[in-house]
N, C-alpha and C positions, 0 to 999 in steps of 0.2 A: 463577790464574784471576783474569779481568779485568771489573770488571762495570762496564755503560754501560744509563744508562738502568734503572737499578735491577734489571739481569737479570745474570745471570753467564752469562758465557761459557764456554763447554766448549774450558781451554785445550788437548786433545789434538785438538783439529778445527783446519783450518786456520781463518786470519780470514775467508776467505769466505762459509763454510760457517756460522762461527760467528754472523756479524751476522744469518744468517736466523733466532735465537735471539730476537731483537727483534722484540716483535707492528708489523706495518706494513712491515718492512723483508724484502723476498724474493732472490733471484740474484741479476735485473735490479738491481733499485736499488743491493743491496750491491755489484756490480762497479765501478758509476757513483762510486759512494764514493771505493771504492780506489783508480780510476785519475787520482779528483780532487784527491787526496791526495798521487798516486805512492808510496802503500803496495804491498808484493809479495803478491801473494792467495794467494802459498802458500809463506806463513812459518805457524807455528803461533802461537795466542792469544797461551798464555802466552811465544812469543818476542818479544813485539811491543816496543821501547822504548815507556820511559815519554812523551818528547815525542811518537811518534806516536800515543800512547793521549789525550794530549791534544788533538792536535788531529782525533782518530774523535771525542772526548766533543762538543765542540764544534762537530762537522761535522753528526752526527746530534740535536743539539738542534734545529737547523733542520728535523727532518724532523717528518711528525706520526706521531708513534706513542702504542704501548700503551695509557694511559689517553685522551689527549684522543683518538686515532683511535676505540675503543671508544663514546666519549660524542658525536663525532660518527655516527658510524653508527645509534645508537640514536634521535639525536634525527629522523636523516630518515627513517626508519621513520617514527616518530607522526606527523612531518609528512606523509606519506602515507595514514596513518590517519585523519587531520586531514580533512583537505582529501575525503577520500573515494576516493581514487582505488583501482584494482582493482588493484592492484598492495599499497592497504594492507590493500585486505579480503581479499586472501588474506594475508600478515604476521599479520593478524588471528583466521585462521582455521587460523592453523597448515597452511597446503598451502602445494606448490610454487607459486614469485612468476613464474620465466620460461617460461613459456610449457608444462610440462611434463606430460604426460597423467598424472591422479592418480585415475582409475576402475581401474586395474587394479594397477597402479606407485605410486611415493612412501612404500614403508615404513617410510621412514629418516625421513620428515618428518610421515609421520601416525604416527609407534607401530605398536604393536600392535593385533592386528586387536582387532575389538572384534566378537565375534557377535551381539548381538541375544539373543534365548530359547531358541538353540538347547542351549543347558545348563539341565535342566528343572529347578526346584526342589521337590523334594517333601517335604510338608508333613509337621511330627509332630504328631502328637496330643499335648496335656496335661492 
């Protein structure tokens, strides 16, 4: 099991799929990296030679991945909130940001239904 950028890659999977376990590297980025380094996409992650692993690590260090990517995204959202854009407002209120309707749908983003006072509370005498 090889480790790149602090992420252990599953050894039984093809290297192109194993690279997608790193946050910030999708299928298209993995394909372009492997083509650039002239590494076969169909070999398993455990079967890569040490020299190819070193070249892969050096190439992936140039990408913005894992912690750096998460930090940049959170700073971008904070900047939108600070300058008072609609997108920032919707991030702050935990509503869908990209124009989706939120009156009936958006249950995943908004969470469990809040039903107001429909569940009546009975008072107990003391």
